[in-house]
mmCIF file of the N, C-alpha and C atoms, coordinates in Angstrom:
data_MODEL
# 
_entry.id   MODEL 
# 
loop_
_atom_site.group_PDB 
_atom_site.id 
_atom_site.type_symbol 
_atom_site.label_atom_id 
_atom_site.label_alt_id 
_atom_site.label_comp_id 
_atom_site.label_asym_id 
_atom_site.label_entity_id 
_atom_site.label_seq_id 
_atom_site.pdbx_PDB_ins_code 
_atom_site.Cartn_x 
_atom_site.Cartn_y 
_atom_site.Cartn_z 
_atom_site.occupancy 
_atom_site.B_iso_or_equiv 
_atom_site.pdbx_formal_charge 
_atom_site.auth_seq_id 
_atom_site.auth_comp_id 
_atom_site.auth_asym_id 
_atom_site.auth_atom_id 
_atom_site.pdbx_PDB_model_num 
ATOM 1   N N  . UNK A 1 1  ? -127.702 171.818 -141.941 1.00 0.00 ? 1  UNK A N  1 
ATOM 2   C CA . UNK A 1 1  ? -128.179 172.465 -143.144 1.00 0.00 ? 1  UNK A CA 1 
ATOM 3   C C  . UNK A 1 1  ? -127.067 172.528 -144.200 1.00 0.00 ? 1  UNK A C  1 
ATOM 4   N N  . UNK A 1 2  ? -125.833 172.871 -143.731 1.00 0.00 ? 2  UNK A N  1 
ATOM 5   C CA . UNK A 1 2  ? -124.713 172.965 -144.659 1.00 0.00 ? 2  UNK A CA 1 
ATOM 6   C C  . UNK A 1 2  ? -124.385 171.593 -145.245 1.00 0.00 ? 2  UNK A C  1 
ATOM 7   N N  . UNK A 1 3  ? -124.502 170.558 -144.436 1.00 0.00 ? 3  UNK A N  1 
ATOM 8   C CA . UNK A 1 3  ? -124.235 169.201 -144.884 1.00 0.00 ? 3  UNK A CA 1 
ATOM 9   C C  . UNK A 1 3  ? -125.218 168.788 -145.978 1.00 0.00 ? 3  UNK A C  1 
ATOM 10  N N  . UNK A 1 4  ? -126.480 169.191 -145.847 1.00 0.00 ? 4  UNK A N  1 
ATOM 11  C CA . UNK A 1 4  ? -127.499 168.872 -146.847 1.00 0.00 ? 4  UNK A CA 1 
ATOM 12  C C  . UNK A 1 4  ? -127.195 169.564 -148.164 1.00 0.00 ? 4  UNK A C  1 
ATOM 13  N N  . UNK A 1 5  ? -126.695 170.808 -148.091 1.00 0.00 ? 5  UNK A N  1 
ATOM 14  C CA . UNK A 1 5  ? -126.350 171.544 -149.308 1.00 0.00 ? 5  UNK A CA 1 
ATOM 15  C C  . UNK A 1 5  ? -125.177 170.875 -150.005 1.00 0.00 ? 5  UNK A C  1 
ATOM 16  N N  . UNK A 1 6  ? -124.194 170.420 -149.260 1.00 0.00 ? 6  UNK A N  1 
ATOM 17  C CA . UNK A 1 6  ? -123.046 169.740 -149.847 1.00 0.00 ? 6  UNK A CA 1 
ATOM 18  C C  . UNK A 1 6  ? -123.468 168.436 -150.515 1.00 0.00 ? 6  UNK A C  1 
ATOM 19  N N  . UNK A 1 7  ? -124.325 167.669 -149.882 1.00 0.00 ? 7  UNK A N  1 
ATOM 20  C CA . UNK A 1 7  ? -124.802 166.418 -150.481 1.00 0.00 ? 7  UNK A CA 1 
ATOM 21  C C  . UNK A 1 7  ? -125.593 166.686 -151.753 1.00 0.00 ? 7  UNK A C  1 
ATOM 22  N N  . UNK A 1 8  ? -126.423 167.726 -151.718 1.00 0.00 ? 8  UNK A N  1 
ATOM 23  C CA . UNK A 1 8  ? -127.204 168.062 -152.901 1.00 0.00 ? 8  UNK A CA 1 
ATOM 24  C C  . UNK A 1 8  ? -126.287 168.471 -154.049 1.00 0.00 ? 8  UNK A C  1 
ATOM 25  N N  . UNK A 1 9  ? -125.246 169.221 -153.760 1.00 0.00 ? 9  UNK A N  1 
ATOM 26  C CA . UNK A 1 9  ? -124.304 169.644 -154.794 1.00 0.00 ? 9  UNK A CA 1 
ATOM 27  C C  . UNK A 1 9  ? -123.557 168.445 -155.373 1.00 0.00 ? 9  UNK A C  1 
ATOM 28  N N  . UNK A 1 10 ? -123.183 167.504 -154.529 1.00 0.00 ? 10 UNK A N  1 
ATOM 29  C CA . UNK A 1 10 ? -122.470 166.311 -154.999 1.00 0.00 ? 10 UNK A CA 1 
ATOM 30  C C  . UNK A 1 10 ? -123.381 165.468 -155.885 1.00 0.00 ? 10 UNK A C  1 
ATOM 31  N N  . UNK A 1 11 ? -124.619 165.274 -155.474 1.00 0.00 ? 11 UNK A N  1 
ATOM 32  C CA . UNK A 1 11 ? -125.560 164.478 -156.262 1.00 0.00 ? 11 UNK A CA 1 
ATOM 33  C C  . UNK A 1 11 ? -125.838 165.159 -157.598 1.00 0.00 ? 11 UNK A C  1 
ATOM 34  N N  . UNK A 1 12 ? -126.005 166.476 -157.598 1.00 0.00 ? 12 UNK A N  1 
ATOM 35  C CA . UNK A 1 12 ? -126.250 167.204 -158.844 1.00 0.00 ? 12 UNK A CA 1 
ATOM 36  C C  . UNK A 1 12 ? -125.059 167.092 -159.783 1.00 0.00 ? 12 UNK A C  1 
ATOM 37  N N  . UNK A 1 13 ? -123.858 167.155 -159.243 1.00 0.00 ? 13 UNK A N  1 
ATOM 38  C CA . UNK A 1 13 ? -122.654 167.020 -160.065 1.00 0.00 ? 13 UNK A CA 1 
ATOM 39  C C  . UNK A 1 13 ? -122.561 165.624 -160.675 1.00 0.00 ? 13 UNK A C  1 
ATOM 40  N N  . UNK A 1 14 ? -122.842 164.605 -159.898 1.00 0.00 ? 14 UNK A N  1 
ATOM 41  C CA . UNK A 1 14 ? -122.804 163.232 -160.417 1.00 0.00 ? 14 UNK A CA 1 
ATOM 42  C C  . UNK A 1 14 ? -123.850 163.015 -161.495 1.00 0.00 ? 14 UNK A C  1 
ATOM 43  N N  . UNK A 1 15 ? -125.049 163.563 -161.318 1.00 0.00 ? 15 UNK A N  1 
ATOM 44  C CA . UNK A 1 15 ? -126.099 163.419 -162.326 1.00 0.00 ? 15 UNK A CA 1 
ATOM 45  C C  . UNK A 1 15 ? -125.701 164.119 -163.614 1.00 0.00 ? 15 UNK A C  1 
ATOM 46  N N  . UNK A 1 16 ? -125.123 165.310 -163.502 1.00 0.00 ? 16 UNK A N  1 
ATOM 47  C CA . UNK A 1 16 ? -124.700 166.053 -164.690 1.00 0.00 ? 16 UNK A CA 1 
ATOM 48  C C  . UNK A 1 16 ? -123.579 165.319 -165.417 1.00 0.00 ? 16 UNK A C  1 
ATOM 49  N N  . UNK A 1 17 ? -122.632 164.768 -164.677 1.00 0.00 ? 17 UNK A N  1 
ATOM 50  C CA . UNK A 1 17 ? -121.523 164.046 -165.305 1.00 0.00 ? 17 UNK A CA 1 
ATOM 51  C C  . UNK A 1 17 ? -122.017 162.781 -165.994 1.00 0.00 ? 17 UNK A C  1 
ATOM 52  N N  . UNK A 1 18 ? -122.959 162.090 -165.371 1.00 0.00 ? 18 UNK A N  1 
ATOM 53  C CA . UNK A 1 18 ? -123.503 160.874 -165.969 1.00 0.00 ? 18 UNK A CA 1 
ATOM 54  C C  . UNK A 1 18 ? -124.290 161.195 -167.228 1.00 0.00 ? 18 UNK A C  1 
ATOM 55  N N  . UNK A 1 19 ? -125.058 162.258 -167.193 1.00 0.00 ? 19 UNK A N  1 
ATOM 56  C CA . UNK A 1 19 ? -125.852 162.639 -168.361 1.00 0.00 ? 19 UNK A CA 1 
ATOM 57  C C  . UNK A 1 19 ? -124.953 163.054 -169.518 1.00 0.00 ? 19 UNK A C  1 
ATOM 58  N N  . UNK A 1 20 ? -123.878 163.761 -169.219 1.00 0.00 ? 20 UNK A N  1 
ATOM 59  C CA . UNK A 1 20 ? -122.966 164.192 -170.272 1.00 0.00 ? 20 UNK A CA 1 
ATOM 60  C C  . UNK A 1 20 ? -122.264 162.988 -170.891 1.00 0.00 ? 20 UNK A C  1 
ATOM 61  N N  . UNK A 1 21 ? -121.908 162.015 -170.087 1.00 0.00 ? 21 UNK A N  1 
ATOM 62  C CA . UNK A 1 21 ? -121.254 160.822 -170.602 1.00 0.00 ? 21 UNK A CA 1 
ATOM 63  C C  . UNK A 1 21 ? -122.202 160.008 -171.459 1.00 0.00 ? 21 UNK A C  1 
ATOM 64  N N  . UNK A 1 22 ? -123.423 159.887 -171.028 1.00 0.00 ? 22 UNK A N  1 
ATOM 65  C CA . UNK A 1 22 ? -124.400 159.121 -171.797 1.00 0.00 ? 22 UNK A CA 1 
ATOM 66  C C  . UNK A 1 22 ? -124.684 159.798 -173.128 1.00 0.00 ? 22 UNK A C  1 
ATOM 67  N N  . UNK A 1 23 ? -124.727 161.110 -173.114 1.00 0.00 ? 23 UNK A N  1 
ATOM 68  C CA . UNK A 1 23 ? -124.993 161.837 -174.349 1.00 0.00 ? 23 UNK A CA 1 
ATOM 69  C C  . UNK A 1 23 ? -123.818 161.702 -175.316 1.00 0.00 ? 23 UNK A C  1 
ATOM 70  N N  . UNK A 1 24 ? -122.605 161.739 -174.803 1.00 0.00 ? 24 UNK A N  1 
ATOM 71  C CA . UNK A 1 24 ? -121.427 161.667 -175.659 1.00 0.00 ? 24 UNK A CA 1 
ATOM 72  C C  . UNK A 1 24 ? -121.281 160.279 -176.271 1.00 0.00 ? 24 UNK A C  1 
ATOM 73  N N  . UNK A 1 25 ? -121.696 159.254 -175.561 1.00 0.00 ? 25 UNK A N  1 
ATOM 74  C CA . UNK A 1 25 ? -121.535 157.911 -176.094 1.00 0.00 ? 25 UNK A CA 1 
ATOM 75  C C  . UNK A 1 25 ? -122.550 157.611 -177.185 1.00 0.00 ? 25 UNK A C  1 
ATOM 76  N N  . UNK A 1 26 ? -123.619 158.367 -177.252 1.00 0.00 ? 26 UNK A N  1 
ATOM 77  C CA . UNK A 1 26 ? -124.627 158.124 -178.268 1.00 0.00 ? 26 UNK A CA 1 
ATOM 78  C C  . UNK A 1 26 ? -124.375 158.876 -179.553 1.00 0.00 ? 26 UNK A C  1 
ATOM 79  N N  . UNK A 1 27 ? -123.237 159.546 -179.677 1.00 0.00 ? 27 UNK A N  1 
ATOM 80  C CA . UNK A 1 27 ? -122.947 160.328 -180.872 1.00 0.00 ? 27 UNK A CA 1 
ATOM 81  C C  . UNK A 1 27 ? -122.693 159.411 -182.058 1.00 0.00 ? 27 UNK A C  1 
ATOM 82  N N  . UNK A 1 28 ? -123.105 159.879 -183.220 1.00 0.00 ? 28 UNK A N  1 
ATOM 83  C CA . UNK A 1 28 ? -122.905 159.100 -184.444 1.00 0.00 ? 28 UNK A CA 1 
ATOM 84  C C  . UNK A 1 28 ? -121.437 159.183 -184.853 1.00 0.00 ? 28 UNK A C  1 
ATOM 85  N N  . UNK A 1 29 ? -120.849 158.039 -185.128 1.00 0.00 ? 29 UNK A N  1 
ATOM 86  C CA . UNK A 1 29 ? -119.447 158.008 -185.540 1.00 0.00 ? 29 UNK A CA 1 
ATOM 87  C C  . UNK A 1 29 ? -119.288 157.607 -186.998 1.00 0.00 ? 29 UNK A C  1 
ATOM 88  N N  . UNK A 1 30 ? -120.379 157.434 -187.700 1.00 0.00 ? 30 UNK A N  1 
ATOM 89  C CA . UNK A 1 30 ? -120.279 156.984 -189.086 1.00 0.00 ? 30 UNK A CA 1 
ATOM 90  C C  . UNK A 1 30 ? -120.395 158.129 -190.076 1.00 0.00 ? 30 UNK A C  1 
ATOM 91  N N  . UNK A 1 31 ? -120.444 159.379 -189.624 1.00 0.00 ? 31 UNK A N  1 
ATOM 92  C CA . UNK A 1 31 ? -120.524 160.512 -190.528 1.00 0.00 ? 31 UNK A CA 1 
ATOM 93  C C  . UNK A 1 31 ? -119.122 160.942 -190.942 1.00 0.00 ? 31 UNK A C  1 
ATOM 94  N N  . UNK A 1 32 ? -118.996 161.388 -192.171 1.00 0.00 ? 32 UNK A N  1 
ATOM 95  C CA . UNK A 1 32 ? -117.732 161.902 -192.683 1.00 0.00 ? 32 UNK A CA 1 
ATOM 96  C C  . UNK A 1 32 ? -117.889 163.401 -192.845 1.00 0.00 ? 32 UNK A C  1 
ATOM 97  N N  . UNK A 1 33 ? -117.037 164.145 -192.154 1.00 0.00 ? 33 UNK A N  1 
ATOM 98  C CA . UNK A 1 33 ? -117.094 165.591 -192.247 1.00 0.00 ? 33 UNK A CA 1 
ATOM 99  C C  . UNK A 1 33 ? -115.999 166.062 -193.190 1.00 0.00 ? 33 UNK A C  1 
ATOM 100 N N  . UNK A 1 34 ? -116.388 166.750 -194.238 1.00 0.00 ? 34 UNK A N  1 
ATOM 101 C CA . UNK A 1 34 ? -115.437 167.244 -195.224 1.00 0.00 ? 34 UNK A CA 1 
ATOM 102 C C  . UNK A 1 34 ? -115.183 168.715 -194.928 1.00 0.00 ? 34 UNK A C  1 
ATOM 103 N N  . UNK A 1 35 ? -113.941 169.065 -194.744 1.00 0.00 ? 35 UNK A N  1 
ATOM 104 C CA . UNK A 1 35 ? -113.584 170.448 -194.435 1.00 0.00 ? 35 UNK A CA 1 
ATOM 105 C C  . UNK A 1 35 ? -113.693 171.296 -195.686 1.00 0.00 ? 35 UNK A C  1 
ATOM 106 N N  . UNK A 1 36 ? -114.293 172.436 -195.529 1.00 0.00 ? 36 UNK A N  1 
ATOM 107 C CA . UNK A 1 36 ? -114.392 173.372 -196.632 1.00 0.00 ? 36 UNK A CA 1 
ATOM 108 C C  . UNK A 1 36 ? -113.104 174.156 -196.788 1.00 0.00 ? 36 UNK A C  1 
ATOM 109 N N  . UNK A 1 37 ? -113.030 174.988 -197.822 1.00 0.00 ? 37 UNK A N  1 
ATOM 110 C CA . UNK A 1 37 ? -111.803 175.762 -198.049 1.00 0.00 ? 37 UNK A CA 1 
ATOM 111 C C  . UNK A 1 37 ? -111.538 176.789 -196.948 1.00 0.00 ? 37 UNK A C  1 
ATOM 112 N N  . UNK A 1 38 ? -112.581 177.293 -196.294 1.00 0.00 ? 38 UNK A N  1 
ATOM 113 C CA . UNK A 1 38 ? -112.349 178.258 -195.223 1.00 0.00 ? 38 UNK A CA 1 
ATOM 114 C C  . UNK A 1 38 ? -111.681 177.602 -194.022 1.00 0.00 ? 38 UNK A C  1 
ATOM 115 N N  . UNK A 1 39 ? -112.039 176.364 -193.728 1.00 0.00 ? 39 UNK A N  1 
ATOM 116 C CA . UNK A 1 39 ? -111.399 175.650 -192.623 1.00 0.00 ? 39 UNK A CA 1 
ATOM 117 C C  . UNK A 1 39 ? -109.926 175.411 -192.942 1.00 0.00 ? 39 UNK A C  1 
ATOM 118 N N  . UNK A 1 40 ? -109.653 175.022 -194.161 1.00 0.00 ? 40 UNK A N  1 
ATOM 119 C CA . UNK A 1 40 ? -108.255 174.794 -194.554 1.00 0.00 ? 40 UNK A CA 1 
ATOM 120 C C  . UNK A 1 40 ? -107.467 176.096 -194.537 1.00 0.00 ? 40 UNK A C  1 
ATOM 121 N N  . UNK A 1 41 ? -108.091 177.193 -194.920 1.00 0.00 ? 41 UNK A N  1 
ATOM 122 C CA . UNK A 1 41 ? -107.434 178.490 -194.870 1.00 0.00 ? 41 UNK A CA 1 
ATOM 123 C C  . UNK A 1 41 ? -107.133 178.885 -193.425 1.00 0.00 ? 41 UNK A C  1 
ATOM 124 N N  . UNK A 1 42 ? -108.073 178.629 -192.536 1.00 0.00 ? 42 UNK A N  1 
ATOM 125 C CA . UNK A 1 42 ? -107.867 178.931 -191.117 1.00 0.00 ? 42 UNK A CA 1 
ATOM 126 C C  . UNK A 1 42 ? -106.736 178.086 -190.542 1.00 0.00 ? 42 UNK A C  1 
ATOM 127 N N  . UNK A 1 43 ? -106.702 176.802 -190.862 1.00 0.00 ? 43 UNK A N  1 
ATOM 128 C CA . UNK A 1 43 ? -105.631 175.942 -190.367 1.00 0.00 ? 43 UNK A CA 1 
ATOM 129 C C  . UNK A 1 43 ? -104.274 176.350 -190.931 1.00 0.00 ? 43 UNK A C  1 
ATOM 130 N N  . UNK A 1 44 ? -104.256 176.787 -192.183 1.00 0.00 ? 44 UNK A N  1 
ATOM 131 C CA . UNK A 1 44 ? -103.015 177.281 -192.774 1.00 0.00 ? 44 UNK A CA 1 
ATOM 132 C C  . UNK A 1 44 ? -102.530 178.544 -192.085 1.00 0.00 ? 44 UNK A C  1 
ATOM 133 N N  . UNK A 1 45 ? -103.462 179.424 -191.728 1.00 0.00 ? 45 UNK A N  1 
ATOM 134 C CA . UNK A 1 45 ? -103.098 180.635 -190.998 1.00 0.00 ? 45 UNK A CA 1 
ATOM 135 C C  . UNK A 1 45 ? -102.543 180.284 -189.625 1.00 0.00 ? 45 UNK A C  1 
ATOM 136 N N  . UNK A 1 46 ? -103.156 179.313 -188.956 1.00 0.00 ? 46 UNK A N  1 
ATOM 137 C CA . UNK A 1 46 ? -102.652 178.879 -187.645 1.00 0.00 ? 46 UNK A CA 1 
ATOM 138 C C  . UNK A 1 46 ? -101.230 178.322 -187.772 1.00 0.00 ? 46 UNK A C  1 
ATOM 139 N N  . UNK A 1 47 ? -100.979 177.542 -188.805 1.00 0.00 ? 47 UNK A N  1 
ATOM 140 C CA . UNK A 1 47 ? -99.637  176.997 -189.027 1.00 0.00 ? 47 UNK A CA 1 
ATOM 141 C C  . UNK A 1 47 ? -98.639  178.124 -189.299 1.00 0.00 ? 47 UNK A C  1 
ATOM 142 N N  . UNK A 1 48 ? -99.071  179.138 -190.038 1.00 0.00 ? 48 UNK A N  1 
ATOM 143 C CA . UNK A 1 48 ? -98.204  180.279 -190.322 1.00 0.00 ? 48 UNK A CA 1 
ATOM 144 C C  . UNK A 1 48 ? -97.845  181.032 -189.045 1.00 0.00 ? 48 UNK A C  1 
ATOM 145 N N  . UNK A 1 49 ? -98.805  181.194 -188.155 1.00 0.00 ? 49 UNK A N  1 
ATOM 146 C CA . UNK A 1 49 ? -98.543  181.867 -186.880 1.00 0.00 ? 49 UNK A CA 1 
ATOM 147 C C  . UNK A 1 49 ? -97.538  181.067 -186.056 1.00 0.00 ? 49 UNK A C  1 
ATOM 148 N N  . UNK A 1 50 ? -97.693  179.749 -186.026 1.00 0.00 ? 50 UNK A N  1 
ATOM 149 C CA . UNK A 1 50 ? -96.774  178.905 -185.246 1.00 0.00 ? 50 UNK A CA 1 
ATOM 150 C C  . UNK A 1 50 ? -95.358  178.988 -185.812 1.00 0.00 ? 50 UNK A C  1 
ATOM 151 N N  . UNK A 1 51 ? -95.232  178.924 -187.126 1.00 0.00 ? 51 UNK A N  1 
ATOM 152 C CA . UNK A 1 51 ? -93.904  178.998 -187.749 1.00 0.00 ? 51 UNK A CA 1 
ATOM 153 C C  . UNK A 1 51 ? -93.280  180.371 -187.509 1.00 0.00 ? 51 UNK A C  1 
ATOM 154 N N  . UNK A 1 52 ? -94.100  181.423 -187.591 1.00 0.00 ? 52 UNK A N  1 
ATOM 155 C CA . UNK A 1 52 ? -93.579  182.773 -187.373 1.00 0.00 ? 52 UNK A CA 1 
ATOM 156 C C  . UNK A 1 52 ? -93.099  182.959 -185.939 1.00 0.00 ? 52 UNK A C  1 
ATOM 157 N N  . UNK A 1 53 ? -93.651  182.231 -184.991 1.00 0.00 ? 53 UNK A N  1 
ATOM 158 C CA . UNK A 1 53 ? -93.196  182.332 -183.612 1.00 0.00 ? 53 UNK A CA 1 
ATOM 159 C C  . UNK A 1 53 ? -91.999  181.434 -183.335 1.00 0.00 ? 53 UNK A C  1 
ATOM 160 N N  . UNK A 1 54 ? -91.820  180.387 -184.114 1.00 0.00 ? 54 UNK A N  1 
ATOM 161 C CA . UNK A 1 54 ? -90.701  179.468 -183.890 1.00 0.00 ? 54 UNK A CA 1 
ATOM 162 C C  . UNK A 1 54 ? -89.397  180.045 -184.429 1.00 0.00 ? 54 UNK A C  1 
ATOM 163 N N  . UNK A 1 55 ? -89.447  180.832 -185.494 1.00 0.00 ? 55 UNK A N  1 
ATOM 164 C CA . UNK A 1 55 ? -88.223  181.365 -186.110 1.00 0.00 ? 55 UNK A CA 1 
ATOM 165 C C  . UNK A 1 55 ? -87.408  182.204 -185.127 1.00 0.00 ? 55 UNK A C  1 
ATOM 166 N N  . UNK A 1 56 ? -87.992  183.173 -184.404 1.00 0.00 ? 56 UNK A N  1 
ATOM 167 C CA . UNK A 1 56 ? -87.171  183.920 -183.434 1.00 0.00 ? 56 UNK A CA 1 
ATOM 168 C C  . UNK A 1 56 ? -86.650  183.058 -182.286 1.00 0.00 ? 56 UNK A C  1 
ATOM 169 N N  . UNK A 1 57 ? -87.412  182.047 -181.914 1.00 0.00 ? 57 UNK A N  1 
ATOM 170 C CA . UNK A 1 57 ? -86.969  181.157 -180.841 1.00 0.00 ? 57 UNK A CA 1 
ATOM 171 C C  . UNK A 1 57 ? -85.706  180.411 -181.265 1.00 0.00 ? 57 UNK A C  1 
ATOM 172 N N  . UNK A 1 58 ? -85.698  179.922 -182.476 1.00 0.00 ? 58 UNK A N  1 
ATOM 173 C CA . UNK A 1 58 ? -84.538  179.171 -182.970 1.00 0.00 ? 58 UNK A CA 1 
ATOM 174 C C  . UNK A 1 58 ? -83.318  180.089 -183.080 1.00 0.00 ? 58 UNK A C  1 
ATOM 175 N N  . UNK A 1 59 ? -83.518  181.302 -183.602 1.00 0.00 ? 59 UNK A N  1 
ATOM 176 C CA . UNK A 1 59 ? -82.367  182.208 -183.733 1.00 0.00 ? 59 UNK A CA 1 
ATOM 177 C C  . UNK A 1 59 ? -81.835  182.624 -182.355 1.00 0.00 ? 59 UNK A C  1 
ATOM 178 N N  . UNK A 1 60 ? -82.725  182.826 -181.395 1.00 0.00 ? 60 UNK A N  1 
ATOM 179 C CA . UNK A 1 60 ? -82.282  183.155 -180.037 1.00 0.00 ? 60 UNK A CA 1 
ATOM 180 C C  . UNK A 1 60 ? -81.529  181.989 -179.412 1.00 0.00 ? 60 UNK A C  1 
ATOM 181 N N  . UNK A 1 61 ? -82.005  180.779 -179.633 1.00 0.00 ? 61 UNK A N  1 
ATOM 182 C CA . UNK A 1 61 ? -81.339  179.596 -179.098 1.00 0.00 ? 61 UNK A CA 1 
ATOM 183 C C  . UNK A 1 61 ? -79.932  179.456 -179.670 1.00 0.00 ? 61 UNK A C  1 
ATOM 184 N N  . UNK A 1 62 ? -79.796  179.646 -180.980 1.00 0.00 ? 62 UNK A N  1 
ATOM 185 C CA . UNK A 1 62 ? -78.467  179.568 -181.577 1.00 0.00 ? 62 UNK A CA 1 
ATOM 186 C C  . UNK A 1 62 ? -77.558  180.667 -181.034 1.00 0.00 ? 62 UNK A C  1 
ATOM 187 N N  . UNK A 1 63 ? -78.101  181.863 -180.827 1.00 0.00 ? 63 UNK A N  1 
ATOM 188 C CA . UNK A 1 63 ? -77.312  182.955 -180.259 1.00 0.00 ? 63 UNK A CA 1 
ATOM 189 C C  . UNK A 1 63 ? -76.834  182.636 -178.849 1.00 0.00 ? 63 UNK A C  1 
ATOM 190 N N  . UNK A 1 64 ? -77.708  182.023 -178.048 1.00 0.00 ? 64 UNK A N  1 
ATOM 191 C CA . UNK A 1 64 ? -77.322  181.648 -176.685 1.00 0.00 ? 64 UNK A CA 1 
ATOM 192 C C  . UNK A 1 64 ? -76.234  180.582 -176.695 1.00 0.00 ? 64 UNK A C  1 
ATOM 193 N N  . UNK A 1 65 ? -76.370  179.609 -177.580 1.00 0.00 ? 65 UNK A N  1 
ATOM 194 C CA . UNK A 1 65 ? -75.356  178.546 -177.670 1.00 0.00 ? 65 UNK A CA 1 
ATOM 195 C C  . UNK A 1 65 ? -74.018  179.128 -178.135 1.00 0.00 ? 65 UNK A C  1 
ATOM 196 N N  . UNK A 1 66 ? -74.088  180.020 -179.129 1.00 0.00 ? 66 UNK A N  1 
ATOM 197 C CA . UNK A 1 66 ? -72.861  180.643 -179.628 1.00 0.00 ? 66 UNK A CA 1 
ATOM 198 C C  . UNK A 1 66 ? -72.196  181.474 -178.530 1.00 0.00 ? 66 UNK A C  1 
ATOM 199 N N  . UNK A 1 67 ? -72.984  182.224 -177.763 1.00 0.00 ? 67 UNK A N  1 
ATOM 200 C CA . UNK A 1 67 ? -72.449  183.018 -176.663 1.00 0.00 ? 67 UNK A CA 1 
ATOM 201 C C  . UNK A 1 67 ? -71.834  182.155 -175.577 1.00 0.00 ? 67 UNK A C  1 
ATOM 202 N N  . UNK A 1 68 ? -72.435  181.015 -175.297 1.00 0.00 ? 68 UNK A N  1 
ATOM 203 C CA . UNK A 1 68 ? -71.894  180.120 -174.283 1.00 0.00 ? 68 UNK A CA 1 
ATOM 204 C C  . UNK A 1 68 ? -70.567  179.518 -174.749 1.00 0.00 ? 68 UNK A C  1 
ATOM 205 N N  . UNK A 1 69 ? -70.466  179.198 -176.032 1.00 0.00 ? 69 UNK A N  1 
ATOM 206 C CA . UNK A 1 69 ? -69.205  178.662 -176.560 1.00 0.00 ? 69 UNK A CA 1 
ATOM 207 C C  . UNK A 1 69 ? -68.097  179.716 -176.485 1.00 0.00 ? 69 UNK A C  1 
ATOM 208 N N  . UNK A 1 70 ? -68.411  180.957 -176.877 1.00 0.00 ? 70 UNK A N  1 
ATOM 209 C CA . UNK A 1 70 ? -67.393  182.008 -176.888 1.00 0.00 ? 70 UNK A CA 1 
ATOM 210 C C  . UNK A 1 70 ? -66.933  182.355 -175.484 1.00 0.00 ? 70 UNK A C  1 
ATOM 211 N N  . UNK A 1 71 ? -67.822  182.316 -174.515 1.00 0.00 ? 71 UNK A N  1 
ATOM 212 C CA . UNK A 1 71 ? -67.413  182.648 -173.154 1.00 0.00 ? 71 UNK A CA 1 
ATOM 213 C C  . UNK A 1 71 ? -66.501  181.570 -172.572 1.00 0.00 ? 71 UNK A C  1 
ATOM 214 N N  . UNK A 1 72 ? -66.663  180.325 -172.991 1.00 0.00 ? 72 UNK A N  1 
ATOM 215 C CA . UNK A 1 72 ? -65.775  179.266 -172.507 1.00 0.00 ? 72 UNK A CA 1 
ATOM 216 C C  . UNK A 1 72 ? -64.402  179.376 -173.144 1.00 0.00 ? 72 UNK A C  1 
ATOM 217 N N  . UNK A 1 73 ? -64.316  179.783 -174.383 1.00 0.00 ? 73 UNK A N  1 
ATOM 218 C CA . UNK A 1 73 ? -63.040  179.887 -175.089 1.00 0.00 ? 73 UNK A CA 1 
ATOM 219 C C  . UNK A 1 73 ? -62.221  181.048 -174.548 1.00 0.00 ? 73 UNK A C  1 
ATOM 220 N N  . UNK A 1 74 ? -62.844  182.142 -174.190 1.00 0.00 ? 74 UNK A N  1 
ATOM 221 C CA . UNK A 1 74 ? -62.133  183.335 -173.764 1.00 0.00 ? 74 UNK A CA 1 
ATOM 222 C C  . UNK A 1 74 ? -61.888  183.392 -172.254 1.00 0.00 ? 74 UNK A C  1 
ATOM 223 N N  . UNK A 1 75 ? -61.841  182.263 -171.602 1.00 0.00 ? 75 UNK A N  1 
ATOM 224 C CA . UNK A 1 75 ? -61.592  182.240 -170.152 1.00 0.00 ? 75 UNK A CA 1 
ATOM 225 C C  . UNK A 1 75 ? -60.141  182.653 -169.916 1.00 0.00 ? 75 UNK A C  1 
ATOM 226 N N  . UNK A 1 76 ? -59.897  183.567 -168.957 1.00 0.00 ? 76 UNK A N  1 
ATOM 227 C CA . UNK A 1 76 ? -58.518  184.022 -168.717 1.00 0.00 ? 76 UNK A CA 1 
ATOM 228 C C  . UNK A 1 76 ? -57.667  182.911 -168.104 1.00 0.00 ? 76 UNK A C  1 
ATOM 229 N N  . UNK A 1 77 ? -56.419  182.906 -168.499 1.00 0.00 ? 77 UNK A N  1 
ATOM 230 C CA . UNK A 1 77 ? -55.459  181.931 -167.975 1.00 0.00 ? 77 UNK A CA 1 
ATOM 231 C C  . UNK A 1 77 ? -55.006  182.368 -166.584 1.00 0.00 ? 77 UNK A C  1 
ATOM 232 N N  . UNK A 1 78 ? -54.711  181.424 -165.707 1.00 0.00 ? 78 UNK A N  1 
ATOM 233 C CA . UNK A 1 78 ? -54.233  181.817 -164.366 1.00 0.00 ? 78 UNK A CA 1 
ATOM 234 C C  . UNK A 1 78 ? -52.872  182.496 -164.463 1.00 0.00 ? 78 UNK A C  1 
ATOM 235 N N  . UNK A 1 79 ? -52.684  183.531 -163.656 1.00 0.00 ? 79 UNK A N  1 
ATOM 236 C CA . UNK A 1 79 ? -51.426  184.277 -163.696 1.00 0.00 ? 79 UNK A CA 1 
ATOM 237 C C  . UNK A 1 79 ? -50.384  183.620 -162.775 1.00 0.00 ? 79 UNK A C  1 
ATOM 238 N N  . UNK A 1 80 ? -49.097  183.792 -163.153 1.00 0.00 ? 80 UNK A N  1 
ATOM 239 C CA . UNK A 1 80 ? -48.016  183.254 -162.331 1.00 0.00 ? 80 UNK A CA 1 
ATOM 240 C C  . UNK A 1 80 ? -47.621  184.288 -161.302 1.00 0.00 ? 80 UNK A C  1 
ATOM 241 N N  . UNK A 1 81 ? -47.375  183.849 -160.118 1.00 0.00 ? 81 UNK A N  1 
ATOM 242 C CA . UNK A 1 81 ? -46.921  184.771 -159.074 1.00 0.00 ? 81 UNK A CA 1 
ATOM 243 C C  . UNK A 1 81 ? -45.584  184.258 -158.530 1.00 0.00 ? 81 UNK A C  1 
ATOM 244 N N  . UNK A 1 82 ? -44.684  185.209 -158.223 1.00 0.00 ? 82 UNK A N  1 
ATOM 245 C CA . UNK A 1 82 ? -43.371  184.841 -157.702 1.00 0.00 ? 82 UNK A CA 1 
ATOM 246 C C  . UNK A 1 82 ? -43.299  184.942 -156.235 1.00 0.00 ? 82 UNK A C  1 
# 
């Protein structure tokens, strides 16, 4: 009984995948979609969010690099022992 359920699930999945592929291939590709001003405003807002998140990352990266340079310069010299 369990084997029959598994086969039925596999066949249903294959039919659904085939139908989705057939539907996607029949889509019209000759239409030109012109973005309205609201779409451009939304994309501009998305770009603003990305830039606002990149600025702290860059400053943190420079701080880490600067800290790594300073720690290498201030390494203590070996002491002489008699």
